VOBA-1610 file (N, C-alpha, C; in pm, whole numbers, padded with zeros to 5 digits, always signed):
BEGIN
Unk-04191+01677-04486Unk-04129+01598-04593Unk-04237+01524-04671Unk-04229+01530-04803Unk-04328+01463-04886Unk-04279+01323-04920Unk-04359+01226-04895Unk-04323+01087-04923Unk-04378+01048-05059Unk-04335+00933-05117Unk-04384+00891-05247Unk-04536+00882-05248Unk-04591+00921-05362Unk-04736+00918-05377Unk-04789+00776-05362Unk-04895+00762-05284Unk-04952+00630-05261Unk-05022+00576-05386Unk-05043+00665-05485Unk-05113+00620-05606Unk-05022+00536-05695Unk-04892+00536-05667Unk-04799+00457-05748Unk-04715+00374-05654Unk-04750+00248-05638Unk-04679+00160-05546Unk-04545+00120-05607Unk-04454+00077-05520Unk-04322+00033-05563Unk-04323-00119-05572Unk-04279-00171-05684Unk-04268-00315-05703Unk-04122-00354-05681Unk-04096-00431-05577Unk-03959-00476-05548Unk-03944-00616-05604Unk-03865-00628-05709Unk-03857-00752-05786Unk-03729-00826-05752Unk-03744-00942-05690Unk-03630-01024-05649Unk-03640-01164-05710Unk-03713-01177-05817Unk-03736-01307-05880Unk-03730-01288-06031Unk-03661-01380-06099Unk-03645-01368-06244Unk-03779-01363-06316Unk-03872-01449-06278Unk-04001-01454-06347Unk-04079-01325-06329Unk-04083-01272-06206Unk-04157-01148-06182Unk-04092-01031-06255Unk-03959-01029-06256Unk-03890-00922-06327Unk-03916-00930-06476Unk-03915-01052-06531Unk-03944-01069-06672Unk-04084-01021-06705Unk-04180-01057-06621Unk-04318-01015-06644Unk-04331-00863-06642Unk-04265-00802-06544Unk-04272-00656-06536Unk-04210-00592-06661Unk-04090-00635-06697Unk-04022-00574-06812Unk-04099-00597-06942Unk-04156-00717-06955Unk-04235-00746-07076Unk-04361-00660-07081Unk-04418-00631-06965Unk-04541-00550-06962Unk-04516-00405-06997Unk-04389-00362-07000Unk-04359-00222-07029Unk-04297-00202-07167Unk-04292-00304-07249Unk-04221-00293-07376Unk-04286-00194-07472Unk-04413-00162-07454Unk-04480-00067-07541Unk-04464+00077-07492Unk-04404+00094-07377Unk-04386+00228-07324Unk-04277+00301-07402Unk-04306+00418-07457Unk-04204+00489-07536Unk-04099+00559-07452Unk-04126+00570-07320Unk-04032+00641-07233Unk-04017+00565-07102Unk-03891+00546-07061Unk-03862+00484-06932Unk-03757+00568-06860Unk-03753+00558-06730Unk-03651+00625-06650Unk-03570+00519-06577Unk-03440+00542-06565Unk-03352+00439-06508Unk-03248+00502-06417Unk-03211+00427-06313Unk-03104+00467-06223Unk-03042+00340-06166Unk-02922+00351-06114Unk-02855+00236-06050Unk-02803+00278-05914Unk-02786+00180-05828Unk-02720+00202-05699Unk-02605+00103-05686Unk-02488+00156-05653Unk-02370+00073-05629Unk-02328+00089-05483Unk-02211+00040-05447Unk-02170+00043-05306Unk-02020+00062-05292Unk-01961+00144-05378Unk-01815+00163-05372Unk-01772+00228-05241Unk-01862+00298-05175Unk-01830+00360-05047Unk-01815+00255-04937Unk-01866+00134-04963Unk-01865+00030-04860Unk-01789-00095-04902Unk-01791-00129-05031Unk-01740-00257-05077Unk-01613-00243-05160Unk-01528-00344-05151Unk-01410-00351-05238Unk-01452-00392-05378Unk-01537-00495-05385Unk-01586-00543-05515Unk-01718-00472-05544Unk-01711-00366-05621Unk-01832-00290-05648Unk-01906-00347-05769Unk-02035-00325-05771Unk-02119-00368-05883Unk-02253-00296-05868Unk-02342-00320-05963Unk-02477-00266-05952Unk-02553-00351-05851Unk-02603-00287-05746Unk-02677-00359-05642Unk-02827-00334-05647Unk-02869-00229-05716Unk-03011-00205-05739Unk-03028-00139-05875Unk-03139-00171-05939Unk-03179-00106-06063Unk-03318-00047-06042Unk-03329+00086-06058Unk-03459+00150-06046Unk-03513+00179-06185Unk-03638+00144-06206Unk-03699+00149-06340Unk-03838+00207-06325Unk-03865+00315-06399Unk-03999+00376-06394Unk-04051+00401-06534Unk-04181+00383-06549Unk-04254+00437-06663Unk-04335+00554-06608Unk-04424+00608-06689Unk-04506+00718-06637Unk-04606+00670-06533Unk-04634+00541-06532Unk-04738+00489-06442Unk-04686+00394-06336Unk-04570+00332-06358Unk-04525+00228-06266Unk-04378+00248-06231Unk-04343+00202-06112Unk-04204+00207-06065Unk-04168+00073-06003Unk-04054+00021-06046Unk-04003-00104-05990Unk-03858-00086-05951Unk-03820-00154-05843Unk-03680-00163-05803Unk-03641-00310-05818Unk-03542-00333-05903Unk-03499-00469-05935Unk-03373-00501-05856Unk-03373-00619-05794Unk-03257-00665-05717Unk-03169-00751-05809Unk-03059-00697-05862Unk-02977-00773-05956Unk-02894-00882-05889Unk-02896-00888-05755Unk-02830-01000-05688Unk-02910-01128-05707Unk-03040-01114-05729Unk-03128-01229-05747Unk-03186-01237-05888Unk-03205-01123-05951Unk-03258-01120-06087Unk-03140-01117-06183Unk-03120-01226-06252Unk-03003-01239-06341Unk-03039-01235-06488Unk-03167-01238-06520Unk-03211-01237-06660Unk-03264-01098-06694Unk-03175-01015-06746Unk-03209-00876-06774Unk-03196-00841-06922Unk-03204-00943-07007Unk-03185-00919-07150Unk-03289-00822-07205Unk-03412-00829-07154Unk-03516-00738-07203Unk-03476-00593-07174Unk-03422-00568-07056Unk-03377-00433-07023Unk-03267-00388-07118Unk-03173-00476-07147Unk-03066-00441-07240Unk-03121-00404-07377Unk-03221-00479-07423Unk-03280-00447-07554Unk-03355-00315-07551Unk-03422-00287-07439Unk-03494-00159-07428Unk-03396-00042-07435Unk-03285-00054-07365Unk-03188+00054-07365Unk-03130+00077-07504Unk-03109-00030-07578Unk-03047-00020-07709Unk-03146+00019-07819Unk-03274+00020-07789Unk-03378+00051-07887Unk-03389+00201-07906Unk-03356+00255-08025Unk-03366+00400-08044Unk-03510+00451-08036Unk-03607+00362-08040Unk-03746+00403-08026Unk-03789+00422-07882Unk-03703+00386-07787Unk-03734+00404-07644Unk-03648+00516-07589Unk-03712+00620-07540Unk-03637+00728-07476Unk-03607+00688-07332Unk-03480+00698-07294Unk-03436+00657-07161Unk-03393+00782-07084Unk-03461+00808-06973Unk-03434+00928-06894Unk-03344+00891-06776Unk-03236+00964-06761Unk-03146+00953-06647Unk-03133+01090-06583Unk-03083+01092-06461Unk-03030+01216-06405Unk-02883+01192-06378Unk-02797+01264-06453Unk-02652+01246-06444Unk-02616+01105-06488Unk-02629+01080-06617Unk-02624+00945-06672Unk-02485+00884-06674Unk-02381+00964-06672Unk-02247+00914-06702Unk-02209+00791-06619Unk-02218+00801-06487Unk-02176+00688-06403Unk-02266+00567-06423Unk-02397+00589-06433Unk-02490+00477-06455Unk-02456+00405-06585Unk-02426+00480-06690Unk-02394+00419-06818Unk-02265+00336-06810Unk-02169+00386-06734Unk-02043+00312-06718Unk-02067+00181-06642Unk-02147+00187-06537Unk-02176+00068-06459Unk-02255-00034-06541Unk-02353+00011-06617Unk-02433-00079-06700Unk-02348-00144-06808Unk-02253-00068-06861Unk-02163-00123-06962Unk-02069-00226-06899Unk-02013-00193-06783Unk-01917-00283-06719Unk-01982-00413-06673Unk-02098-00403-06607Unk-02158-00521-06545Unk-02242-00605-06641Unk-02300-00541-06743Unk-02393-00614-06832Unk-02364-00599-06980Unk-02276-00507-07016Unk-02254-00481-07158Unk-02369-00406-07221Unk-02454-00339-07140Unk-02568-00264-07192Unk-02522-00124-07235Unk-02573-00079-07350Unk-02548+00057-07398Unk-02681+00122-07432Unk-02698+00245-07393Unk-02826+00313-07412Unk-02824+00401-07536Unk-02938+00412-07598Unk-02962+00504-07709Unk-03075+00598-07669Unk-03089+00708-07741Unk-03202+00800-07722Unk-03215+00841-07575Unk-03109+00901-07524Unk-03100+00938-07382Unk-03151+01080-07361Unk-03217+01100-07248Unk-03249+01235-07201Unk-03193+01245-07060Unk-03100+01338-07039Unk-03036+01354-06909Unk-03086+01485-06847Unk-03162+01474-06738Unk-03221+01593-06677Unk-03114+01684-06614Unk-03001+01629-06576Unk-02894+01713-06521Unk-02835+01802-06630Unk-02807+01746-06747Unk-02755+01825-06858Unk-02858+01929-06900Unk-02984+01888-06905Unk-03090+01983-06941Unk-03092+02100-06844Unk-03079+02071-06716Unk-03080+02178-06615Unk-02961+02272-06633Unk-02846+02218-06669Unk-02729+02303-06694Unk-02756+02398-06810Unk-02817+02346-06916Unk-02836+02426-07036Unk-02946+02530-07024Unk-03032+02518-06923Unk-03128+02625-06898Unk-03081+02713-06782Unk-02958+02688-06738Unk-02892+02769-06634Unk-02966+02763-06501Unk-03000+02641-06461Unk-03057+02624-06328Unk-02948+02644-06223Unk-02975+02717-06115Unk-02873+02735-06012Unk-02842+02607-05936Unk-02940+02519-05922Unk-02917+02390-05857Unk-02950+02279-05953Unk-02851+02198-05988Unk-02874+02095-06090Unk-02880+01954-06031Unk-02873+01943-05898Unk-02891+01812-05835Unk-03036+01769-05844Unk-03059+01639-05840Unk-03196+01588-05852Unk-03285+01640-05740Unk-03233+01643-05618Unk-03314+01689-05505Unk-03360+01833-05525Unk-03268+01920-05570Unk-03303+02060-05591Unk-03406+02076-05701Unk-03392+02000-05808Unk-03485+02012-05921Unk-03624+01959-05885Unk-03628+01847-05815Unk-03759+01793-05777Unk-03831+01885-05678Unk-03756+01944-05589Unk-03819+02035-05493Unk-03873+02158-05564Unk-03797+02210-05661Unk-03838+02332-05730Unk-03953+02309-05826Unk-03948+02201-05902Unk-04044+02184-06011Unk-04157+02085-05981Unk-04135+01992-05890Unk-04235+01889-05864Unk-04291+01900-05722Unk-04228+01981-05638Unk-04275+01995-05502Unk-04245+01876-05414Unk-04140+01803-05448Unk-04101+01684-05373Unk-03973+01713-05295Unk-03971+01682-05167Unk-03851+01694-05085Unk-03796+01555-05059Unk-03675+01530-05109Unk-03615+01398-05095Unk-03557+01377-04956Unk-03574+01258-04906Unk-03513+01217-04780Unk-03366+01187-04806Unk-03275+01254-04731Unk-03132+01240-04756Unk-03064+01140-04663Unk-03144+01064-04586Unk-03083+00974-04488Unk-02996+00867-04551Unk-03028+00829-04675Unk-02960+00712-04733Unk-02864+00748-04845Unk-02814+00872-04845Unk-02721+00913-04951Unk-02594+00829-04951Unk-02548+00785-04833Unk-02428+00702-04825Unk-02463+00561-04779Unk-02582+00516-04811Unk-02628+00385-04765Unk-02549+00273-04833Unk-02544+00159-04765Unk-02481+00039-04821Unk-02587-00038-04898Unk-02590-00019-05029Unk-02694-00082-05112Unk-02668-00230-05135Unk-02556-00279-05088Unk-02528-00422-05103Unk-02593-00504-04992Unk-02636-00440-04885Unk-02690-00515-04771Unk-02830-00568-04803Unk-02856-00684-04750Unk-02989-00744-04761Unk-03025-00803-04625Unk-03145-00782-04574Unk-03251-00704-04639Unk-03223-00555-04631Unk-03286-00478-04718Unk-03274-00334-04713Unk-03339-00281-04585Unk-03282-00176-04532Unk-03341-00113-04415Unk-03473-00047-04451Unk-03563-00032-04355Unk-03689+00038-04383Unk-03660+00178-04438Unk-03727+00211-04545Unk-03709+00342-04607Unk-03613+00341-04725Unk-03522+00242-04732Unk-03424+00242-04841Unk-03491+00218-04976Unk-03589+00132-04980Unk-03657+00102-05105Unk-03728+00226-05158Unk-03798+00296-05070Unk-03868+00417-05110Unk-03770+00524-05157Unk-03659+00535-05085Unk-03556+00633-05123Unk-03504+00603-05264Unk-03472+00477-05290Unk-03419+00439-05421Unk-03521+00466-05531Unk-03646+00435-05504Unk-03750+00452-05605Unk-03769+00597-05644Unk-03745+00689-05550Unk-03764+00830-05580Unk-03666+00882-05684Unk-03557+00811-05705Unk-03460+00854-05805Unk-03513+00845-05947Unk-03615+00763-05970Unk-03671+00754-06105Unk-03820+00786-06112Unk-03890+00776-05999Unk-04036+00789-06001Unk-04082+00919-06068Unk-04014+01029-06042Unk-04058+01159-06094Unk-03975+01206-06213Unk-03882+01123-06260Unk-03799+01165-06373Unk-03879+01190-06501Unk-03981+01108-06535Unk-04058+01140-06656Unk-04122+01279-06648Unk-04178+01314-06534Unk-04238+01446-06518Unk-04133+01557-06526Unk-04018+01535-06461Unk-03912+01635-06466Unk-03859+01648-06607Unk-03851+01539-06678Unk-03808+01544-06819Unk-03901+01630-06901Unk-04031+01618-06881Unk-04128+01698-06957Unk-04108+01846-06930Unk-04083+01881-06805Unk-04062+02021-06769Unk-03935+02074-06833Unk-03827+01997-06825Unk-03700+02038-06885Unk-03713+02050-07037Unk-03785+01956-07096Unk-03803+01959-07242Unk-03875+02086-07284Unk-03979+02123-07210Unk-04054+02245-07243Unk-03965+02369-07230Unk-03885+02375-07126Unk-03798+02491-07106Unk-03689+02499-07213Unk-03632+02386-07247Unk-03531+02384-07353Unk-03591+02431-07485Unk-03713+02387-07512Unk-03780+02428-07636Unk-03808+02577-07636Unk-03857+02630-07525Unk-03886+02773-07516Unk-03762+02858-07535Unk-03647+02807-07490Unk-03523+02883-07498Unk-03444+02852-07625Unk-03504+02771-07714Unk-03437+02731-07839Unk-03303+02662-07812Unk-03302+02577-07708Unk-03180+02507-07674Unk-03197+02355-07677Unk-03306+02309-07731Unk-03328+02165-07735Unk-03224+02097-07824Unk-03188+02161-07935Unk-03086+02103-08023Unk-02952+02092-07949Unk-02921+02190-07863Unk-02798+02183-07784Unk-02801+02057-07696Unk-02916+02040-07630Unk-02928+01926-07538Unk-02920+01794-07614Unk-02987+01787-07728Unk-02985+01663-07806Unk-02843+01626-07846Unk-02762+01725-07879Unk-02623+01695-07915Unk-02546+01641-07795Unk-02570+01700-07677Unk-02504+01651-07557Unk-02552+01510-07521Unk-02682+01486-07536Unk-02736+01352-07506Unk-02675+01247-07599Unk-02659+01284-07726Unk-02602+01188-07822Unk-02460+01149-07783Unk-02384+01243-07725Unk-02249+01212-07681Unk-02248+01106-07572Unk-02354+01102-07491Unk-02361+01003-07384Unk-02369+00860-07438Unk-02415+00845-07561Unk-02422+00711-07620Unk-02284+00650-07637Unk-02180+00733-07635Unk-02043+00684-07653Unk-01976+00646-07521Unk-02043+00671-07408Unk-01982+00647-07277Unk-01960+00497-07257Unk-01840+00461-07213Unk-01805+00321-07186Unk-01728+00314-07055Unk-01733+00196-06995Unk-01651+00174-06876Unk-01504+00171-06917Unk-01420+00241-06843Unk-01276+00240-06870Unk-01203+00201-06743Unk-01107+00110-06751Unk-01033+00069-06631Unk-00945+00182-06581Unk-00900+00169-06458Unk-00813+00270-06398Unk-00680+00276-06471Unk-00612+00389-06458Unk-00480+00403-06519Unk-00384+00303-06455Unk-00278+00271-06526Unk-00189+00162-06485Unk-00085+00205-06382Unk-00067+00334-06357Unk+00033+00377-06259Unk+00004+00311-06124Unk+00111+00270-06054Unk+00093+00203-05926Unk+00000+00282-05836Unk-00095+00210-05774Unk-00203+00276-05702Unk-00158+00369-05592Unk-00048+00337-05522Unk-00011+00420-05407Unk+00029+00560-05448Unk+00073+00580-05574Unk+00109+00713-05620Unk-00014+00804-05631Unk-00133+00746-05638Unk-00254+00827-05650Unk-00296+00891-05518Unk-00237+00845-05408Unk-00272+00899-05277Unk-00219+01041-05266Unk-00304+01131-05220Unk-00263+01271-05205Unk-00144+01280-05110Unk-00037+01342-05156Unk+00084+01357-05076Unk+00190+01253-05106Unk+00156+01149-05182Unk+00253+01042-05208Unk+00374+01092-05286Unk+00351+01177-05383Unk+00461+01221-05469Unk+00550+01325-05402Unk+00511+01367-05282Unk+00598+01457-05205Unk+00688+01379-05108Unk+00667+01248-05095Unk+00748+01167-05004Unk+00888+01147-05061Unk+00981+01120-04972Unk+01119+01098-05014Unk+01175+00976-04940Unk+01272+00910-05002Unk+01344+00801-04939Unk+01255+00685-04898Unk+01285+00622-04783Unk+01210+00502-04740Unk+01061+00527-04718Unk+01022+00653-04699Unk+00879+00680-04681Unk+00799+00630-04801Unk+00859+00635-04920Unk+00790+00590-05041Unk+00765+00439-05035Unk+00867+00363-04999Unk+00850+00217-04998Unk+00763+00172-04880Unk+00765+00246-04771Unk+00674+00215-04660Unk+00530+00234-04705Unk+00505+00346-04773Unk+00369+00369-04824Unk+00329+00260-04922Unk+00421+00221-05009Unk+00389+00116-05106Unk+00352-00014-05037Unk+00430-00053-04936Unk+00403-00179-04865Unk+00270-00173-04789Unk+00245-00062-04723Unk+00121-00049-04646Unk-00001-00041-04738Unk+00015+00023-04851Unk-00094+00031-04948Unk-00127-00108-05002Unk-00024-00186-05033Unk-00045-00323-05081Unk-00111-00408-04974Unk-00064-00395-04850Unk-00125-00471-04740Unk-00271-00433-04722Unk-00300-00303-04724Unk-00438-00259-04706Unk-00528-00313-04818Unk-00478-00313-04939Unk-00556-00361-05052Unk-00589-00509-05035Unk-00493-00587-04989Unk-00516-00730-04968Unk-00621-00754-04860Unk-00612-00678-04750Unk-00711-00692-04643Unk-00849-00652-04692Unk-00856-00539-04762Unk-00985-00491-04811Unk-01047-00590-04909Unk-00964-00650-04992Unk-01014-00749-05088Unk-01071-00871-05014Unk-00999-00918-04914Unk-01045-01035-04838Unk-01175-01007-04764Unk-01187-00886-04710Unk-01307-00850-04633Unk-01419-00798-04721Unk-01390-00775-04850Unk-01483-00707-04941Unk-01531-00577-04877Unk-01434-00496-04842Unk-01462-00369-04775Unk-01386-00259-04847Unk-01444-00141-04859Unk-01374-00029-04920Unk-01242-00006-04849Unk-01131+00012-04923Unk-00999+00021-04858Unk-00991+00126-04749Unk-01055+00242-04767Unk-01043+00346-04665Unk-01108+00305-04534Unk-01195+00202-04539Unk-01256+00154-04416Unk-01161+00062-04338Unk-01053+00019-04402Unk-00948-00055-04331Unk-00852+00045-04268Unk-00803+00139-04349Unk-00714+00246-04302Unk-00720+00356-04408Unk-00745+00480-04366Unk-00763+00584-04467Unk-00629+00635-04521Unk-00636+00706-04632Unk-00515+00751-04701Unk-00430+00844-04615Unk-00495+00935-04542Unk-00420+01029-04459Unk-00335+00955-04356Unk-00391+00848-04300Unk-00316+00771-04201Unk-00198+00697-04265Unk-00217+00648-04387Unk-00106+00584-04457Unk+00011+00681-04476Unk-00020+00805-04513Unk+00085+00906-04530Unk+00153+00935-04395Unk+00072+00946-04291Unk+00129+00969-04158Unk+00224+00856-04118Unk+00185+00733-04144Unk+00269+00618-04112Unk+00399+00620-04193Unk+00388+00655-04321Unk+00507+00658-04406Unk+00607+00761-04355Unk+00558+00874-04309Unk+00648+00978-04258Unk+00701+00946-04119Unk+00616+00887-04033Unk+00657+00861-03894Unk+00748+00739-03882Unk+00729+00639-03968Unk+00811+00517-03968Unk+00815+00449-03831Unk+00701+00424-03768Unk+00703+00361-03634Unk+00754+00218-03641Unk+00828+00177-03537Unk+00886+00042-03537Unk+00847-00037-03413Unk+00772+00025-03325Unk+00726-00044-03204Unk+00578-00010-03182Unk+00505-00094-03106Unk+00366-00063-03075Unk+00350+00071-03006Unk+00446+00107-02919Unk+00438+00236-02849Unk+00447+00351-02949Unk+00542+00341-03043Unk+00556+00446-03145Unk+00434+00449-03237Unk+00379+00333-03265Unk+00263+00325-03354Unk+00144+00401-03293Unk+00127+00392-03161Unk+00014+00458-03095Unk+00021+00610-03105Unk+00141+00663-03130Unk+00156+00808-03137Unk+00123+00864-03275Unk+00102+00778-03374Unk+00075+00823-03511Unk-00070+00871-03520Unk-00088+00988-03575Unk-00222+01044-03589Unk-00308+00954-03678Unk-00427+00922-03631Unk-00518+00836-03705Unk-00513+00691-03663Unk-00419+00654-03577Unk-00407+00516-03530Unk-00468+00507-03390Unk-00578+00436-03379Unk-00644+00419-03250Unk-00590+00295-03178Unk-00625+00284-03050Unk-00583+00166-02974Unk-00640+00039-03036Unk-00762+00048-03090Unk-00823-00069-03152Unk-00743-00112-03275Unk-00698-00015-03355Unk-00619-00047-03474Unk-00487-00112-03432Unk-00424-00060-03328Unk-00299-00119-03280Unk-00322-00263-03237Unk-00433-00286-03169Unk-00461-00421-03119Unk-00493-00517-03233Unk-00572-00472-03329Unk-00619-00562-03435Unk-00519-00575-03549Unk-00451-00465-03583Unk-00370-00467-03705Unk-00228-00417-03682Unk-00192-00390-03557Unk-00061-00332-03530Unk+00054-00416-03580Unk+00048-00547-03560Unk+00157-00635-03604Unk+00176-00626-03755Unk+00066-00628-03829Unk+00075-00622-03976Unk+00128-00487-04022Unk+00085-00378-03958Unk+00131-00245-03996Unk+00281-00232-03972Unk+00328-00275-03855Unk+00470-00266-03825Unk+00553-00354-03919Unk+00498-00468-03958Unk+00569-00554-04054Unk+00581-00484-04188Unk+00476-00410-04229Unk+00482-00335-04355Unk+00586-00225-04349Unk+00596-00158-04234Unk+00699-00055-04217Unk+00837-00116-04231Unk+00858-00231-04169Unk+00990-00296-04177Unk+01023-00337-04320Unk+00925-00387-04393Unk+00950-00425-04533Unk+00989-00302-04615Unk+00922-00192-04589Unk+00955-00069-04661Unk+01094-00019-04628Unk+01133-00027-04501Unk+01266+00019-04460Unk+01377-00070-04515Unk+01344-00196-04544Unk+01446-00290-04590Unk+01481-00275-04738Unk+01404-00196-04811Unk+01430-00179-04954Unk+01556-00095-04973Unk+01655-00145-05051Unk+01776-00066-05075Unk+01743+00069-05139Unk+01823+00169-05108Unk+01799+00304-05161Unk+01795+00304-05314Unk+01875+00217-05375Unk+01880+00213-05522Unk+01752+00159-05584Unk+01667+00093-05503Unk+01545+00034-05556Unk+01418+00111-05517Unk+01437+00224-05453Unk+01320+00305-05417Unk+01263+00368-05545Unk+01135+00346-05572Unk+01078+00399-05698Unk+01061+00550-05694Unk+01050+00605-05811Unk+01024+00748-05824Unk+00894+00767-05901Unk+00822+00873-05872Unk+00697+00894-05945Unk+00723+00921-06092Unk+00630+00875-06174Unk+00643+00900-06318Unk+00630+01049-06344Unk+00715+01099-06427Unk+00709+01240-06465Unk+00677+01251-06613Unk+00586+01336-06645Unk+00555+01359-06786Unk+00668+01436-06852Unk+00673+01435-06983Unk+00778+01509-07053Unk+00766+01659-07024Unk+00880+01722-07008Unk+00879+01866-06985Unk+00837+01937-07112Unk+00740+02024-07096Unk+00691+02099-07211Unk+00728+02245-07191Unk+00804+02296-07284Unk+00844+02436-07275Unk+00723+02525-07296Unk+00696+02616-07203Unk+00579+02703-07220Unk+00585+02780-07351Unk+00472+02790-07416Unk+00460+02864-07540Unk+00383+02992-07508Unk+00452+03105-07497Unk+00384+03229-07457Unk+00268+03265-07550Unk+00285+03243-07680Unk+00179+03280-07774Unk+00055+03191-07752Unk+00080+03062-07727Unk-00033+02971-07700Unk-00105+03013-07571Unk-00029+03043-07467Unk-00090+03084-07341Unk-00169+03213-07357Unk-00119+03303-07436Unk-00191+03428-07462Unk-00322+03400-07536Unk-00317+03306-07632Unk-00441+03271-07705Unk-00545+03214-07610Unk-00498+03127-07520Unk-00592+03068-07424Unk-00658+03177-07341Unk-00580+03273-07294Unk-00637+03380-07212Unk-00734+03465-07292Unk-00703+03493-07418Unk-00796+03571-07502Unk-00925+03494-07523Unk-00912+03365-07545Unk-01032+03282-07566Unk-01117+03278-07439Unk-01054+03271-07323Unk-01130+03270-07199Unk-01206+03401-07179Unk-01139+03513-07209Unk-01204+03642-07193Unk-01327+03653-07284Unk-01311+03609-07408Unk-01424+03614-07501Unk-01534+03518-07457Unk-01494+03395-07417Unk-01594+03298-07369Unk-01672+03353-07250Unk-01603+03415-07157Unk-01669+03468-07039Unk-01768+03579-07074Unk-01729+03665-07169Unk-01820+03771-07212Unk-01942+03712-07283Unk-01918+03611-07366Unk-02030+03547-07437Unk-02121+03472-07340Unk-02063+03418-07233Unk-02144+03347-07134Unk-02245+03441-07068Unk-02203+03564-07045Unk-02296+03663-06989Unk-02407+03692-07089Unk-02369+03707-07214Unk-02469+03736-07318Unk-02569+03623-07333Unk-02518+03500-07331Unk-02604+03383-07353Unk-02676+03341-07225Unk-02628+03388-07112Unk-02683+03352-06981Unk-02660+03203-06952Unk-02531+03167-06953Unk-02488+03032-06917Unk-02361+03043-06835Unk-02336+02949-06744Unk-02206+02947-06677Unk-02096+02927-06781Unk-01982+02994-06766Unk-01874+02982-06866Unk-01835+02837-06895Unk-01825+02755-06789Unk-01784+02617-06808Unk-01885+02533-06882Unk-02011+02572-06879Unk-02115+02501-06955Unk-02113+02547-07100Unk-02098+02676-07120Unk-02093+02728-07256Unk-01976+02669-07333Unk-01859+02666-07270Unk-01741+02606-07335Unk-01634+02582-07230Unk-01608+02457-07194Unk-01509+02427-07089Unk-01369+02473-07127Unk-01286+02496-07026Unk-01148+02540-07051Unk-01071+02441-07138Unk-01095+02311-07117Unk-01024+02212-07199Unk-01053+02228-07347Unk-01176+02264-07380Unk-01211+02287-07521Unk-01142+02412-07573Unk-01137+02516-07490Unk-01068+02638-07532Unk-00920+02611-07558Unk-00859+02527-07475Unk-00718+02493-07495Unk-00699+02418-07627Unk-00796+02331-07660Unk-00788+02260-07788Unk-00801+02358-07904Unk-00888+02456-07890Unk-00903+02559-07994Unk-00772+02638-08007Unk-00711+02671-07894Unk-00587+02748-07898Unk-00476+02671-07969Unk-00473+02540-07951Unk-00370+02460-08018Unk-00390+02459-08169Unk-00515+02453-08212Unk-00544+02452-08357Unk-00522+02590-08418Unk-00547+02695-08340Unk-00534+02833-08385Unk-00613+02854-08516Unk-00745+02831-08511Unk-00826+02840-08634Unk-00834+02983-08687Unk-00829+02992-08818Unk-00841+03123-08882Unk-00977+03141-08948Unk-01053+03032-08959Unk-01186+03038-09017Unk-01280+02948-08936Unk-01410+02967-08958Unk-01508+02882-08892Unk-01489+02737-08935Unk-01453+02717-09061Unk-01432+02580-09111Unk-01318+02513-09035Unk-01210+02587-09011Unk-01099+02530-08935Unk-01140+02504-08790Unk-01227+02589-08737Unk-01274+02569-08601Unk-01350+02438-08587Unk-01424+02401-08690Unk-01503+02277-08682Unk-01415+02153-08676Unk-01285+02168-08702Unk-01194+02053-08693Unk-01156+02022-08549Unk-01191+02109-08455Unk-01162+02084-08313Unk-01263+01983-08262Unk-01216+01861-08236Unk-01307+01751-08202Unk-01385+01777-08074Unk-01325+01847-07979Unk-01391+01869-07851Unk-01504+01971-07859Unk-01506+02050-07963Unk-01606+02156-07974Unk-01737+02100-08027Unk-01844+02125-07954Unk-01976+02083-07999Unk-02023+02171-08115Unk-02110+02117-08195Unk-02165+02193-08307Unk-02240+02316-08257Unk-02318+02297-08148Unk-02396+02411-08098Unk-02305+02520-08042Unk-02192+02481-07985Unk-02099+02581-07934Unk-02040+02663-08049Unk-02010+02593-08158Unk-01958+02664-08275Unk-02058+02763-08331Unk-02186+02723-08330Unk-02290+02813-08382Unk-02309+02934-08292Unk-02298+02915-08162Unk-02327+03023-08068Unk-02209+03118-08052Unk-02088+03066-08039Unk-01972+03153-08011Unk-01856+03128-08106Unk-01880+03053-08214Unk-01769+03018-08304Unk-01699+03138-08363Unk-01775+03236-08413Unk-01713+03354-08475Unk-01628+03430-08373Unk-01677+03440-08250Unk-01602+03510-08146Unk-01473+03436-08112Unk-01478+03302-08111Unk-01358+03224-08082Unk-01254+03238-08192Unk-01297+03236-08316Unk-01203+03252-08428Unk-01135+03388-08419Unk-01213+03490-08389Unk-01156+03625-08378Unk-01054+03631-08265Unk-01087+03567-08152Unk-00997+03571-08037Unk-00871+03490-08060Unk-00879+03389-08146Unk-00764+03302-08171Unk-00661+03368-08261Unk-00702+03473-08333Unk-00609+03542-08423Unk-00511+03627-08342Unk-00388+03640-08391Unk-00293+03726-08321Unk-00343+03869-08320Unk-00326+03942-08209Unk-00370+04080-08206Unk-00292+04164-08305Unk-00357+04263-08359Unk-00292+04348-08461Unk-00176+04424-08396
//
């Protein structure tokens, strides 16, 4: 296993003054790499718990629990003169927007670049191993980044997410240029500037659990009560809800409807420890669910029934066939060349000309240039 190069030390910044000095010392750098670490796998209240920041020469890991003055970073991200390199930027951009109101400009995403050159492995570990000769340590993939102090090795692991991104960006840039696909990538990168944090949908949370909408009668209200109870416990403990009780066990409880500690022990996923620590609360939730009158049992929201349109469905299938054939010609995965959702949007518009095709908002300009004529032809009714 290759460890971080000793020629570039990691600066762990846990002080506002030191972080300010570091950020100010990099303001002339035209390119920076950024990554974030959160802890949704462990915590109920998620946030950015680490910020990794690299230039071509230096790498720092900033502790945002202690460093609260990050205005310089926000200005760097918003400066179109600073190229900001991410790998798989979407989630990082959402977290930065939610926690700090930061929005990035002039983005280069090495994951998108890898997709557009048809790399078989687009994960950061695969790309670094192939192009930089670095093997990433995977021990901390599910680490709790909220814990302090960090365990030995966690700092180095976090730093590797940005340390080699400038070099990987250069390699991806060269390949995109050689394949005449840099304009494609630039268009995709520009779309990332629009990414914002969006809150969860408003439908009651328990309906999102797999299997919830197949429940009937009191099982629905039992699940609702237990889901609410679990959420309250997780919030108080600041622990991810599944670490209190996982979704599969909630469904099992809703179906089994146990009313005694003995019955509770027979439910799959319920250990003796759970019965001892939380059995009383779980049984109380079951009783609350059973007490709900049948007339007040909720039903899952149903979308409006849409009558199938055979002609529309046929257009979608024709578009998929053409897209798949073009994907072979262009040497791209079909979903990268043009996702099914975009094809469905094209089918709804039923464009008869290239100009009409450009009215499909989901279609990228580069996609229209590469396969637009074929899509228009496929959208026409067969003779």
